[in-house]
N, CA, C, O and the ligand as a Tripos MOL2 file, in Angstrom:
@<TRIPOS>MOLECULE
protein
  277   275    70     0     0
PROTEIN
NO_CHARGES

@<TRIPOS>ATOM
      1 N         -11.3500  -11.3730   17.9250 N.3       1 MET1
      2 CA        -10.2070  -10.7660   18.6130 C.3       1 MET1
      3 C          -9.9560  -11.4900   19.9320 C.2       1 MET1
      4 O         -10.8910  -11.7780   20.6790 O.2       1 MET1
      5 N          -8.6830  -11.7810   20.2140 N.am      2 LEU2
      6 CA         -8.3290  -12.4680   21.4490 C.3       2 LEU2
      7 C          -7.5060  -11.5480   22.3450 C.2       2 LEU2
      8 O          -6.6550  -10.7940   21.8720 O.2       2 LEU2
      9 N          -7.7740  -11.6230   23.6380 N.am      3 TYR3
     10 CA         -7.0350  -10.8270   24.6330 C.3       3 TYR3
     11 C          -6.3490  -11.8020   25.5820 C.2       3 TYR3
     12 O          -6.9870  -12.3770   26.4630 O.2       3 TYR3
     13 N          -5.0520  -11.9830   25.3950 N.am      4 PHE4
     14 CA         -4.3260  -12.9690   26.1740 C.3       4 PHE4
     15 C          -4.1260  -12.5100   27.6190 C.2       4 PHE4
     16 O          -3.8330  -11.3450   27.8900 O.2       4 PHE4
     17 N          -4.2940  -13.4610   28.5320 N.am      5 LYS5
     18 CA         -4.0900  -13.1930   29.9700 C.3       5 LYS5
     19 C          -4.8580  -11.9640   30.4180 C.2       5 LYS5
     20 O          -4.3410  -11.1370   31.1690 O.2       5 LYS5
     21 N          -6.1040  -11.8490   29.9490 N.am      6 SER6
     22 CA         -6.9050  -10.6620   30.2610 C.3       6 SER6
     23 C          -8.1670  -10.9890   31.0450 C.2       6 SER6
     24 O          -8.9970  -10.1070   31.2630 O.2       6 SER6
     25 N          -8.3310  -12.2400   31.4740 N.am      7 CYS7
     26 CA         -9.5820  -12.6000   32.1380 C.3       7 CYS7
     27 C          -9.6950  -11.9410   33.5100 C.2       7 CYS7
     28 O          -8.7770  -12.0340   34.3240 O.2       7 CYS7
     29 N         -10.8440  -11.2630   33.7690 N.am      8 PRO8
     30 CA        -11.0340  -10.6350   35.0820 C.3       8 PRO8
     31 C         -11.1800  -11.6580   36.2060 C.2       8 PRO8
     32 O         -10.9420  -11.3370   37.3710 O.2       8 PRO8
     33 N         -11.5680  -12.8820   35.8690 N.am      9 LYS9
     34 CA        -11.8650  -13.8840   36.8890 C.3       9 LYS9
     35 C         -10.6560  -14.7640   37.2000 C.2       9 LYS9
     36 O         -10.2240  -14.8480   38.3490 O.2       9 LYS9
     37 N         -10.1090  -15.4190   36.1690 N.am     10 CYS10
     38 CA         -9.0060  -16.3530   36.4030 C.3      10 CYS10
     39 C          -7.6460  -15.7210   36.0920 C.2      10 CYS10
     40 O          -6.6060  -16.3490   36.2900 O.2      10 CYS10
     41 N          -7.6600  -14.4740   35.6040 N.am     11 ILE11
     42 CA         -6.4600  -13.6500   35.3850 C.3      11 ILE11
     43 C          -5.6080  -14.1300   34.2070 C.2      11 ILE11
     44 O          -5.2340  -13.3240   33.3550 O.2      11 ILE11
     45 N          -5.2980  -15.4150   34.1450 N.am     12 THR12
     46 CA         -4.3840  -15.9030   33.1160 C.3      12 THR12
     47 C          -5.0980  -16.3530   31.8500 C.2      12 THR12
     48 O          -4.4540  -16.6660   30.8490 O.2      12 THR12
     49 N          -6.4400  -16.3850   31.8910 N.am     13 GLY13
     50 CA         -7.1990  -16.8870   30.7530 C.3      13 GLY13
     51 C          -7.2130  -15.9340   29.5680 C.2      13 GLY13
     52 O          -7.0350  -14.7260   29.7200 O.2      13 GLY13
     53 N          -7.4310  -16.5060   28.3770 N.am     14 THR14
     54 CA         -7.5570  -15.7080   27.1640 C.3      14 THR14
     55 C          -9.0210  -15.3550   26.9390 C.2      14 THR14
     56 O          -9.8790  -16.2360   26.9020 O.2      14 THR14
     57 N          -9.3030  -14.0690   26.7880 N.am     15 VAL15
     58 CA        -10.6660  -13.6030   26.5750 C.3      15 VAL15
     59 C         -10.9050  -13.4010   25.0820 C.2      15 VAL15
     60 O         -10.1430  -12.7140   24.4020 O.2      15 VAL15
     61 N         -11.9710  -14.0070   24.5930 N.am     16 GLU16
     62 CA        -12.3290  -13.8680   23.1940 C.3      16 GLU16
     63 C         -13.4490  -12.8440   23.0420 C.2      16 GLU16
     64 O         -14.4710  -12.9330   23.7230 O.2      16 GLU16
     65 N         -13.2600  -11.8760   22.1550 N.am     17 HIS17
     66 CA        -14.2920  -10.8870   21.8210 C.3      17 HIS17
     67 C         -14.9930  -11.3820   20.5610 C.2      17 HIS17
     68 O         -14.3840  -11.4540   19.4940 O.2      17 HIS17
     69 N         -16.2550  -11.7180   20.6860 N.am     18 ASN18
     70 CA        -16.9600  -12.3440   19.5840 C.3      18 ASN18
     71 C         -18.4050  -11.8610   19.5660 C.2      18 ASN18
     72 O         -18.8230  -11.0870   20.4280 O.2      18 ASN18
     73 N         -19.1580  -12.3230   18.5800 N.am     19 HIS19
     74 CA        -20.5750  -11.9920   18.5560 C.3      19 HIS19
     75 C         -21.3560  -13.1130   17.8900 C.2      19 HIS19
     76 O         -20.8670  -13.8050   16.9970 O.2      19 HIS19
     77 N         -22.5970  -13.2660   18.3610 N.am     20 ASP20
     78 CA        -23.4700  -14.2740   17.7650 C.3      20 ASP20
     79 C         -24.8270  -13.6160   17.4960 C.2      20 ASP20
     80 O         -24.9300  -12.3900   17.4720 O.2      20 ASP20
     81 N         -25.8490  -14.4190   17.2980 N.am     21 SER21
     82 CA        -27.1670  -13.8710   16.9570 C.3      21 SER21
     83 C         -27.7350  -13.0040   18.0670 C.2      21 SER21
     84 O         -28.6360  -12.2010   17.8250 O.2      21 SER21
     85 N         -27.2180  -13.1560   19.2900 N.am     22 HIS22
     86 CA        -27.7100  -12.3570   20.4180 C.3      22 HIS22
     87 C         -26.9490  -11.0480   20.5780 C.2      22 HIS22
     88 O         -27.3700  -10.1710   21.3320 O.2      22 HIS22
     89 N         -25.8210  -10.9130   19.8670 N.am     23 GLY23
     90 CA        -25.0340   -9.6890   19.9870 C.3      23 GLY23
     91 C         -23.6020   -9.9900   20.3830 C.2      23 GLY23
     92 O         -23.1660  -11.1410   20.3810 O.2      23 GLY23
     93 N         -22.8740   -8.9240   20.7260 N.am     24 ALA24
     94 CA        -21.4590   -9.0690   21.0620 C.3      24 ALA24
     95 C         -21.2850   -9.5640   22.4930 C.2      24 ALA24
     96 O         -22.1220   -9.3190   23.3610 O.2      24 ALA24
     97 N         -20.1790  -10.2670   22.7140 N.am     25 TYR25
     98 CA        -19.8850  -10.7440   24.0670 C.3      25 TYR25
     99 C         -18.3850  -10.9710   24.2100 C.2      25 TYR25
    100 O         -17.6550  -11.0750   23.2250 O.2      25 TYR25
    101 N         -17.9510  -11.0450   25.4520 N.am     26 ALA26
    102 CA        -16.5760  -11.4010   25.7780 C.3      26 ALA26
    103 C         -16.6230  -12.6640   26.6200 C.2      26 ALA26
    104 O         -17.3760  -12.7430   27.5900 O.2      26 ALA26
    105 N         -15.8020  -13.6670   26.2400 N.am     27 GLN27
    106 CA        -15.8150  -14.9290   26.9740 C.3      27 GLN27
    107 C         -14.4010  -15.4260   27.1770 C.2      27 GLN27
    108 O         -13.5800  -15.4000   26.2610 O.2      27 GLN27
    109 N         -14.1250  -15.8820   28.3950 N.am     28 CYS28
    110 CA        -12.8230  -16.4630   28.6950 C.3      28 CYS28
    111 C         -12.7860  -17.9070   28.2060 C.2      28 CYS28
    112 O         -13.6790  -18.6990   28.5060 O.2      28 CYS28
    113 N         -11.7400  -18.2410   27.4480 N.am     29 LEU29
    114 CA        -11.6190  -19.5900   26.9050 C.3      29 LEU29
    115 C         -11.1480  -20.5700   27.9720 C.2      29 LEU29
    116 O         -11.2120  -21.7830   27.7710 O.2      29 LEU29
    117 N         -10.6750  -20.0540   29.1040 N.am     30 ASN30
    118 CA        -10.1440  -20.9080   30.1640 C.3      30 ASN30
    119 C         -11.1960  -21.2630   31.2100 C.2      30 ASN30
    120 O         -11.4020  -22.4400   31.5090 O.2      30 ASN30
    121 N         -11.8670  -20.2460   31.7720 N.am     31 CYS31
    122 CA        -12.7760  -20.5030   32.8950 C.3      31 CYS31
    123 C         -14.2450  -20.3040   32.5390 C.2      31 CYS31
    124 O         -15.1220  -20.6400   33.3350 O.2      31 CYS31
    125 N         -14.5290  -19.7570   31.3450 N.am     32 GLY32
    126 CA        -15.9170  -19.5990   30.9400 C.3      32 GLY32
    127 C         -16.5520  -18.2940   31.3700 C.2      32 GLY32
    128 O         -17.7370  -18.0770   31.1170 O.2      32 GLY32
    129 N         -15.7890  -17.4130   32.0200 N.am     33 PHE33
    130 CA        -16.2980  -16.0830   32.3750 C.3      33 PHE33
    131 C         -16.8700  -15.4140   31.1330 C.2      33 PHE33
    132 O         -16.2320  -15.4260   30.0800 O.2      33 PHE33
    133 N         -18.0710  -14.8240   31.2370 N.am     34 MET34
    134 CA        -18.7010  -14.2390   30.0600 C.3      34 MET34
    135 C         -19.5080  -13.0060   30.4280 C.2      34 MET34
    136 O         -20.1820  -12.9690   31.4570 O.2      34 MET34
    137 N         -19.4270  -11.9860   29.5590 N.am     35 ARG35
    138 CA        -20.2250  -10.7720   29.7290 C.3      35 ARG35
    139 C         -20.7350  -10.3270   28.3590 C.2      35 ARG35
    140 O         -20.0340  -10.4360   27.3530 O.2      35 ARG35
    141 N         -21.9630   -9.8280   28.3430 N.am     36 ASP36
    142 CA        -22.4880   -9.2300   27.1120 C.3      36 ASP36
    143 C         -21.8230   -7.8770   26.8800 C.2      36 ASP36
    144 O         -21.4500   -7.1850   27.8280 O.2      36 ASP36
    145 N         -21.6790   -7.5110   25.6130 N.am     37 LEU37
    146 CA        -21.0550   -6.2380   25.2500 C.3      37 LEU37
    147 C         -21.9790   -5.4550   24.3230 C.2      37 LEU37
    148 O         -22.8680   -6.0170   23.6830 O.2      37 LEU37
    149 N         -21.7460   -4.1400   24.2670 N.am     38 SER38
    150 CA        -22.4290   -3.3170   23.2790 C.3      38 SER38
    151 C         -21.8790   -3.6550   21.8970 C.2      38 SER38
    152 O         -20.6880   -3.9320   21.7500 O.2      38 SER38
    153 N         -22.7380   -3.6320   20.8930 N.am     39 ASP39
    154 CA        -22.2640   -3.8660   19.5260 C.3      39 ASP39
    155 C         -21.3020   -2.7660   19.1080 C.2      39 ASP39
    156 O         -21.5150   -1.5950   19.4230 O.2      39 ASP39
    157 N         -20.2390   -3.1430   18.3930 N.am     40 GLY40
    158 CA        -19.3070   -2.1570   17.8740 C.3      40 GLY40
    159 C         -18.3300   -1.6130   18.8960 C.2      40 GLY40
    160 O         -17.6730   -0.6020   18.6470 O.2      40 GLY40
    161 N         -18.2240   -2.2650   20.0370 N.am     41 ILE41
    162 CA        -17.2980   -1.8020   21.0670 C.3      41 ILE41
    163 C         -15.8540   -1.9520   20.5650 C.2      41 ILE41
    164 O         -15.5200   -2.9210   19.8830 O.2      41 ILE41
    165 N         -15.0150   -0.9850   20.9120 N.am     42 SER42
    166 CA        -13.6170   -1.0150   20.4570 C.3      42 SER42
    167 C         -12.7510   -1.8160   21.4340 C.2      42 SER42
    168 O         -13.1460   -2.0840   22.5680 O.2      42 SER42
    169 N         -11.5660   -2.1880   20.9620 N.am     43 GLY43
    170 CA        -10.6320   -2.9170   21.8140 C.3      43 GLY43
    171 C         -10.2450   -2.1080   23.0400 C.2      43 GLY43
    172 O         -10.0860   -2.6530   24.1320 O.2      43 GLY43
    173 N         -10.0950   -0.8070   22.8500 N.am     44 THR44
    174 CA         -9.7460    0.0580   23.9780 C.3      44 THR44
    175 C         -10.8620    0.0680   25.0200 C.2      44 THR44
    176 O         -10.6090    0.0140   26.2240 O.2      44 THR44
    177 N         -12.0930    0.1380   24.5360 N.am     45 GLU45
    178 CA        -13.2330    0.1320   25.4630 C.3      45 GLU45
    179 C         -13.3280   -1.2020   26.1910 C.2      45 GLU45
    180 O         -13.6280   -1.2430   27.3850 O.2      45 GLU45
    181 N         -13.0730   -2.2950   25.4700 N.am     46 LEU46
    182 CA        -13.1480   -3.6080   26.0970 C.3      46 LEU46
    183 C         -12.0560   -3.7590   27.1520 C.2      46 LEU46
    184 O         -12.2980   -4.3380   28.2110 O.2      46 LEU46
    185 N         -10.8730   -3.2520   26.8770 N.am     47 ASN47
    186 CA         -9.8120   -3.3040   27.8810 C.3      47 ASN47
    187 C         -10.2310   -2.5800   29.1520 C.2      47 ASN47
    188 O          -9.9430   -3.0380   30.2580 O.2      47 ASN47
    189 N         -10.9130   -1.4460   28.9920 N.am     48 GLY48
    190 CA        -11.4100   -0.7070   30.1510 C.3      48 GLY48
    191 C         -12.4500   -1.5150   30.9180 C.2      48 GLY48
    192 O         -12.4560   -1.5230   32.1490 O.2      48 GLY48
    193 N         -13.3320   -2.1950   30.1810 N.am     49 LEU49
    194 CA        -14.3490   -3.0170   30.8250 C.3      49 LEU49
    195 C         -13.7160   -4.1900   31.5680 C.2      49 LEU49
    196 O         -14.1270   -4.5200   32.6800 O.2      49 LEU49
    197 N         -12.7080   -4.8220   30.9450 N.am     50 LEU50
    198 CA        -12.0430   -5.9550   31.5910 C.3      50 LEU50
    199 C         -11.4370   -5.5240   32.9230 C.2      50 LEU50
    200 O         -11.5110   -6.2550   33.9100 O.2      50 LEU50
    201 N         -10.8340   -4.3290   32.9460 N.am     51 ALA51
    202 CA        -10.2470   -3.8150   34.1830 C.3      51 ALA51
    203 C         -11.3350   -3.5390   35.2180 C.2      51 ALA51
    204 O         -11.1580   -3.8240   36.4030 O.2      51 ALA51
    205 N         -12.4690   -2.9790   34.7630 N.am     52 ALA52
    206 CA        -13.5620   -2.6630   35.6800 C.3      52 ALA52
    207 C         -14.1680   -3.9500   36.2580 C.2      52 ALA52
    208 O         -14.4660   -4.0200   37.4500 O.2      52 ALA52
    209 N         -14.3460   -4.9640   35.4060 N.am     53 TRP53
    210 CA        -14.9030   -6.2380   35.8870 C.3      53 TRP53
    211 C         -13.9590   -6.8930   36.8920 C.2      53 TRP53
    212 O         -14.3940   -7.4930   37.8740 O.2      53 TRP53
    213 N         -12.6630   -6.7660   36.6280 N.am     54 ARG54
    214 CA        -11.6890   -7.3430   37.5590 C.3      54 ARG54
    215 C         -11.7860   -6.6580   38.9250 C.2      54 ARG54
    216 O         -11.7270   -7.3110   39.9670 O.2      54 ARG54
    217 N         -11.9340   -5.3350   38.8990 N.am     55 ASN55
    218 CA        -12.0900   -4.6110   40.1570 C.3      55 ASN55
    219 C         -13.3600   -5.0470   40.8750 C.2      55 ASN55
    220 O         -13.3690   -5.1860   42.0990 O.2      55 ASN55
    221 N         -14.4390   -5.2670   40.1110 N.am     56 ASP56
    222 CA        -15.6880   -5.7160   40.7120 C.3      56 ASP56
    223 C         -15.5000   -7.0670   41.3910 C.2      56 ASP56
    224 O         -15.9820   -7.2830   42.5030 O.2      56 ASP56
    225 N         -14.7980   -7.9740   40.7180 N.am     57 LEU57
    226 CA        -14.5890   -9.3060   41.2740 C.3      57 LEU57
    227 C         -13.7200   -9.2390   42.5180 C.2      57 LEU57
    228 O         -13.9550   -9.9660   43.4830 O.2      57 LEU57
    229 N         -12.7190   -8.3710   42.4980 N.am     58 LEU58
    230 CA        -11.8470   -8.2180   43.6630 C.3      58 LEU58
    231 C         -12.6170   -7.6190   44.8300 C.2      58 LEU58
    232 O         -12.3550   -7.9500   45.9860 O.2      58 LEU58
    233 N         -13.5700   -6.7330   44.5290 N.am     59 ALA59
    234 CA        -14.3650   -6.1150   45.5760 C.3      59 ALA59
    235 C         -15.2550   -7.1400   46.2580 C.2      59 ALA59
    236 O         -15.5160   -7.0450   47.4580 O.2      59 ALA59
    237 N         -15.7260   -8.1310   45.4830 N.am     60 VAL60
    238 CA        -16.5820   -9.1830   46.0380 C.3      60 VAL60
    239 C         -15.7510  -10.1320   46.8950 C.2      60 VAL60
    240 O         -16.2120  -10.6160   47.9280 O.2      60 VAL60
    241 N         -14.5110  -10.3950   46.4500 N.am     61 GLU61
    242 CA        -13.6360  -11.3160   47.1770 C.3      61 GLU61
    243 C         -12.3370  -10.5910   47.5460 C.2      61 GLU61
    244 O         -11.3000  -10.8190   46.9240 O.2      61 GLU61
    245 N         -12.3940   -9.7190   48.5560 N.am     62 PRO62
    246 CA        -11.2320   -8.8780   48.8890 C.3      62 PRO62
    247 C         -10.0020   -9.6930   49.2850 C.2      62 PRO62
    248 O          -8.8770   -9.2320   49.0950 O.2      62 PRO62
    249 N         -10.1900  -10.8750   49.8220 N.am     63 GLU63
    250 CA         -9.0390  -11.6590   50.2520 C.3      63 GLU63
    251 C          -8.1900  -12.1260   49.0710 C.2      63 GLU63
    252 O          -7.0190  -12.4660   49.2410 O.2      63 GLU63
    253 N          -8.7890  -12.1430   47.8600 N.am     64 SER64
    254 CA         -8.0440  -12.5780   46.6830 C.3      64 SER64
    255 C          -7.1260  -11.4780   46.1600 C.2      64 SER64
    256 O          -6.2660  -11.7420   45.3210 O.2      64 SER64
    257 N          -7.3000  -10.2430   46.6490 N.am     65 ALA65
    258 CA         -6.4950   -9.1320   46.1600 C.3      65 ALA65
    259 C          -5.0160   -9.3530   46.4850 C.2      65 ALA65
    260 O          -4.1470   -8.9930   45.6900 O.2      65 ALA65
    261 N          -4.7310   -9.9340   47.6320 N.am     66 ASP66
    262 CA         -3.3420  -10.1760   48.0110 C.3      66 ASP66
    263 C          -2.6940  -11.1810   47.0760 C.2      66 ASP66
    264 O          -1.5210  -11.0400   46.7310 O.2      66 ASP66
    265 N          -3.4400  -12.1910   46.6640 N.am     67 ALA67
    266 CA         -2.8950  -13.2170   45.7780 C.3      67 ALA67
    267 C          -2.5620  -12.6360   44.4110 C.2      67 ALA67
    268 O          -1.6040  -13.0650   43.7670 O.2      67 ALA67
    269 N          -3.3510  -11.6610   43.9670 N.am     68 VAL68
    270 CA         -3.1200  -11.0610   42.6610 C.3      68 VAL68
    271 C          -1.9340  -10.0980   42.7150 C.2      68 VAL68
    272 O          -1.0940  -10.0650   41.8160 O.2      68 VAL68
    273 N          -1.8910   -9.3150   43.8000 N.am     69 ALA69
    274 CA         -0.8160   -8.3240   43.9240 C.3      69 ALA69
    275 C           0.4580   -9.0090   44.3660 C.2      69 ALA69
    276 O           1.4860   -8.3530   44.5310 O.2      69 ALA69
    277 ZN        -10.9960  -16.8420   32.9200 Zn       70 ZN70
@<TRIPOS>BOND
     1     1     2 1
     2     2     3 1
     3     3     4 2
     4     3     5 am
     5     5     6 1
     6     6     7 1
     7     7     8 2
     8     7     9 am
     9     9    10 1
    10    10    11 1
    11    11    12 2
    12    11    13 am
    13    13    14 1
    14    14    15 1
    15    15    16 2
    16    15    17 am
    17    17    18 1
    18    18    19 1
    19    19    20 2
    20    19    21 am
    21    21    22 1
    22    22    23 1
    23    23    24 2
    24    23    25 am
    25    25    26 1
    26    26    27 1
    27    27    28 2
    28    27    29 am
    29    29    30 1
    30    30    31 1
    31    31    32 2
    32    31    33 am
    33    33    34 1
    34    34    35 1
    35    35    36 2
    36    35    37 am
    37    37    38 1
    38    38    39 1
    39    39    40 2
    40    39    41 am
    41    41    42 1
    42    42    43 1
    43    43    44 2
    44    43    45 am
    45    45    46 1
    46    46    47 1
    47    47    48 2
    48    47    49 am
    49    49    50 1
    50    50    51 1
    51    51    52 2
    52    51    53 am
    53    53    54 1
    54    54    55 1
    55    55    56 2
    56    55    57 am
    57    57    58 1
    58    58    59 1
    59    59    60 2
    60    59    61 am
    61    61    62 1
    62    62    63 1
    63    63    64 2
    64    63    65 am
    65    65    66 1
    66    66    67 1
    67    67    68 2
    68    67    69 am
    69    69    70 1
    70    70    71 1
    71    71    72 2
    72    71    73 am
    73    73    74 1
    74    74    75 1
    75    75    76 2
    76    75    77 am
    77    77    78 1
    78    78    79 1
    79    79    80 2
    80    79    81 am
    81    81    82 1
    82    82    83 1
    83    83    84 2
    84    83    85 am
    85    85    86 1
    86    86    87 1
    87    87    88 2
    88    87    89 am
    89    89    90 1
    90    90    91 1
    91    91    92 2
    92    91    93 am
    93    93    94 1
    94    94    95 1
    95    95    96 2
    96    95    97 am
    97    97    98 1
    98    98    99 1
    99    99   100 2
   100    99   101 am
   101   101   102 1
   102   102   103 1
   103   103   104 2
   104   103   105 am
   105   105   106 1
   106   106   107 1
   107   107   108 2
   108   107   109 am
   109   109   110 1
   110   110   111 1
   111   111   112 2
   112   111   113 am
   113   113   114 1
   114   114   115 1
   115   115   116 2
   116   115   117 am
   117   117   118 1
   118   118   119 1
   119   119   120 2
   120   119   121 am
   121   121   122 1
   122   122   123 1
   123   123   124 2
   124   123   125 am
   125   125   126 1
   126   126   127 1
   127   127   128 2
   128   127   129 am
   129   129   130 1
   130   130   131 1
   131   131   132 2
   132   131   133 am
   133   133   134 1
   134   134   135 1
   135   135   136 2
   136   135   137 am
   137   137   138 1
   138   138   139 1
   139   139   140 2
   140   139   141 am
   141   141   142 1
   142   142   143 1
   143   143   144 2
   144   143   145 am
   145   145   146 1
   146   146   147 1
   147   147   148 2
   148   147   149 am
   149   149   150 1
   150   150   151 1
   151   151   152 2
   152   151   153 am
   153   153   154 1
   154   154   155 1
   155   155   156 2
   156   155   157 am
   157   157   158 1
   158   158   159 1
   159   159   160 2
   160   159   161 am
   161   161   162 1
   162   162   163 1
   163   163   164 2
   164   163   165 am
   165   165   166 1
   166   166   167 1
   167   167   168 2
   168   167   169 am
   169   169   170 1
   170   170   171 1
   171   171   172 2
   172   171   173 am
   173   173   174 1
   174   174   175 1
   175   175   176 2
   176   175   177 am
   177   177   178 1
   178   178   179 1
   179   179   180 2
   180   179   181 am
   181   181   182 1
   182   182   183 1
   183   183   184 2
   184   183   185 am
   185   185   186 1
   186   186   187 1
   187   187   188 2
   188   187   189 am
   189   189   190 1
   190   190   191 1
   191   191   192 2
   192   191   193 am
   193   193   194 1
   194   194   195 1
   195   195   196 2
   196   195   197 am
   197   197   198 1
   198   198   199 1
   199   199   200 2
   200   199   201 am
   201   201   202 1
   202   202   203 1
   203   203   204 2
   204   203   205 am
   205   205   206 1
   206   206   207 1
   207   207   208 2
   208   207   209 am
   209   209   210 1
   210   210   211 1
   211   211   212 2
   212   211   213 am
   213   213   214 1
   214   214   215 1
   215   215   216 2
   216   215   217 am
   217   217   218 1
   218   218   219 1
   219   219   220 2
   220   219   221 am
   221   221   222 1
   222   222   223 1
   223   223   224 2
   224   223   225 am
   225   225   226 1
   226   226   227 1
   227   227   228 2
   228   227   229 am
   229   229   230 1
   230   230   231 1
   231   231   232 2
   232   231   233 am
   233   233   234 1
   234   234   235 1
   235   235   236 2
   236   235   237 am
   237   237   238 1
   238   238   239 1
   239   239   240 2
   240   239   241 am
   241   241   242 1
   242   242   243 1
   243   243   244 2
   244   243   245 am
   245   245   246 1
   246   246   247 1
   247   247   248 2
   248   247   249 am
   249   249   250 1
   250   250   251 1
   251   251   252 2
   252   251   253 am
   253   253   254 1
   254   254   255 1
   255   255   256 2
   256   255   257 am
   257   257   258 1
   258   258   259 1
   259   259   260 2
   260   259   261 am
   261   261   262 1
   262   262   263 1
   263   263   264 2
   264   263   265 am
   265   265   266 1
   266   266   267 1
   267   267   268 2
   268   267   269 am
   269   269   270 1
   270   270   271 1
   271   271   272 2
   272   271   273 am
   273   273   274 1
   274   274   275 1
   275   275   276 2
@<TRIPOS>SUBSTRUCTURE
     1 MET1         2 RESIDUE 1 A MET
     2 LEU2         6 RESIDUE 1 A LEU
     3 TYR3        10 RESIDUE 1 A TYR
     4 PHE4        14 RESIDUE 1 A PHE
     5 LYS5        18 RESIDUE 1 A LYS
     6 SER6        22 RESIDUE 1 A SER
     7 CYS7        26 RESIDUE 1 A CYS
     8 PRO8        30 RESIDUE 1 A PRO
     9 LYS9        34 RESIDUE 1 A LYS
    10 CYS10       38 RESIDUE 1 A CYS
    11 ILE11       42 RESIDUE 1 A ILE
    12 THR12       46 RESIDUE 1 A THR
    13 GLY13       50 RESIDUE 1 A GLY
    14 THR14       54 RESIDUE 1 A THR
    15 VAL15       58 RESIDUE 1 A VAL
    16 GLU16       62 RESIDUE 1 A GLU
    17 HIS17       66 RESIDUE 1 A HIS
    18 ASN18       70 RESIDUE 1 A ASN
    19 HIS19       74 RESIDUE 1 A HIS
    20 ASP20       78 RESIDUE 1 A ASP
    21 SER21       82 RESIDUE 1 A SER
    22 HIS22       86 RESIDUE 1 A HIS
    23 GLY23       90 RESIDUE 1 A GLY
    24 ALA24       94 RESIDUE 1 A ALA
    25 TYR25       98 RESIDUE 1 A TYR
    26 ALA26      102 RESIDUE 1 A ALA
    27 GLN27      106 RESIDUE 1 A GLN
    28 CYS28      110 RESIDUE 1 A CYS
    29 LEU29      114 RESIDUE 1 A LEU
    30 ASN30      118 RESIDUE 1 A ASN
    31 CYS31      122 RESIDUE 1 A CYS
    32 GLY32      126 RESIDUE 1 A GLY
    33 PHE33      130 RESIDUE 1 A PHE
    34 MET34      134 RESIDUE 1 A MET
    35 ARG35      138 RESIDUE 1 A ARG
    36 ASP36      142 RESIDUE 1 A ASP
    37 LEU37      146 RESIDUE 1 A LEU
    38 SER38      150 RESIDUE 1 A SER
    39 ASP39      154 RESIDUE 1 A ASP
    40 GLY40      158 RESIDUE 1 A GLY
    41 ILE41      162 RESIDUE 1 A ILE
    42 SER42      166 RESIDUE 1 A SER
    43 GLY43      170 RESIDUE 1 A GLY
    44 THR44      174 RESIDUE 1 A THR
    45 GLU45      178 RESIDUE 1 A GLU
    46 LEU46      182 RESIDUE 1 A LEU
    47 ASN47      186 RESIDUE 1 A ASN
    48 GLY48      190 RESIDUE 1 A GLY
    49 LEU49      194 RESIDUE 1 A LEU
    50 LEU50      198 RESIDUE 1 A LEU
    51 ALA51      202 RESIDUE 1 A ALA
    52 ALA52      206 RESIDUE 1 A ALA
    53 TRP53      210 RESIDUE 1 A TRP
    54 ARG54      214 RESIDUE 1 A ARG
    55 ASN55      218 RESIDUE 1 A ASN
    56 ASP56      222 RESIDUE 1 A ASP
    57 LEU57      226 RESIDUE 1 A LEU
    58 LEU58      230 RESIDUE 1 A LEU
    59 ALA59      234 RESIDUE 1 A ALA
    60 VAL60      238 RESIDUE 1 A VAL
    61 GLU61      242 RESIDUE 1 A GLU
    62 PRO62      246 RESIDUE 1 A PRO
    63 GLU63      250 RESIDUE 1 A GLU
    64 SER64      254 RESIDUE 1 A SER
    65 ALA65      258 RESIDUE 1 A ALA
    66 ASP66      262 RESIDUE 1 A ASP
    67 ALA67      266 RESIDUE 1 A ALA
    68 VAL68      270 RESIDUE 1 A VAL
    69 ALA69      274 RESIDUE 1 A ALA
    70 ZN70       277 GROUP 0 **** ****
């Protein structure tokens, strides 16, 4: 499953929801941002996680919030 323009880090990147021998993960095809996921996570849940990760990144770099907004 692909999530276009959903990357929490680079914003415009496409995030791929995939899984390998280690389990499920989400990875940005543009910047390489990656997070492990619970197995069987739904698209709705992943969208919520993407939003939460984006907020986390903005909290770390508050000056970037103006550029996004
Ligand atoms: Zn990205």
